Each structure stands twice: as C-alpha cells, then as structure tokens.
N, C-alpha and C positions, 0 to 999 in steps of 0.2 A: 255342677258349675262351681268354679273356683272363685272365692272372694278375694278381691284385691284391695289392700289397704291403701288409702290415699291420704295425703297430708296437704293441707292448704296453708300456704304461707300468707299471713296477713301483714300488711304494712302498717306499722304503728306511726301515726303522725306525731311529730314533735310539736308540743304546745309552747308557744312563745308568749311572754307576758310583757306588756308595756304600760307605762304610766301615761295618762292623758291629763293635761291641765284644762279644766273646764271653767269658763267664766260666763256670767250673765251679761248679755249685751244691754247697754243702757237704753236702747230704743225698743228692741224686741228680741226674743229668743235667746239662744246660747251659742257660744263658739268654743272650740277646743283644738288643741294641738298636742302632738306627741313629740316631746323634745328629742328622744333618741332617734327619730326618723326625720331627717331634714325634709321640709316641704310637706309634711303630713299634718294637715289641718282640715277642719270642716265646721259646719254650723247646722243648727236646727231650730225650728220654732218652739219645740217642746224638748224636754229631756229625753223622752222616749225616741223621738226622731233623731236627736243628737247621738244617742248611744248606737242606734242602727247605722247612722252615717259614719261614726267612728270605726265600727267594725268593718264596714265596707272600705273606707279609705286606708286603713292599716293594711288590709289584705291586698288592695290595689298597689300600694306603695311597695310592699314586700314582693309582689309579683314583678314589678318593674325592676327591682334590684336583682331578682332571680334571673330575669331575661338578660340583664347586663352581666350575668355571672358574678355578681357581688353577693357576699354573704349578708344575712340579716343582721342588723346592728344589735348589740346587746344593750339592754337598759341599765343605766348606771344610777337609777333612782335611789336617793338616800332618804329624803324626807321633805316635808313642807313646813314652813313656819310663817308666822305673821309678825311683822315688825311694827311696833307702836311708836309713833313720833308725835311730838306736840303739834297741834293744829294752829 
C-alpha cells in the first residue's frame, strides 16, 4: 500500500483590536461604545456582562459591514486623558 502525503491548509483568522470606552451608569450598570465603529454600543448590569456584550456587538457590527462589502474600520486610538477644571 502506497502512502500518500496530504497537506492541510488552515485559515488563519486575522485578529482585530478595538478600543471601547466604558462608563458607569449613574443609576445602574455600565455602558460602552467603540468609537472606531459607528453605532457600536452596548450596556450591562455588571462588568462581566458588559464585556460579553461588547464582544458580541463588535462581532455583529463587523458582520454587518462585511455583508455590505465594507472593510472593517481601523482603530485610530491614541490615548485617554482626564481634564481637571475648577468646580
């Protein structure tokens, strides 16, 4: 019996990284948005829930863009800063 060598091509998924702005809601829970992806925002009662929701909403927003044959936006995140002003 002759051995036949086989090769398997595996698709390597490109990993994209986005910055999310997270804030505490004054009444309850947290909310967040991804500035690089218009309309990409979510909320959660706990930070764990928020992080799970963020993962899901980013994937959904990117799927919508893909369906529209639009490329995934690039993140232009530079930094965050706090501005102090007299009260």
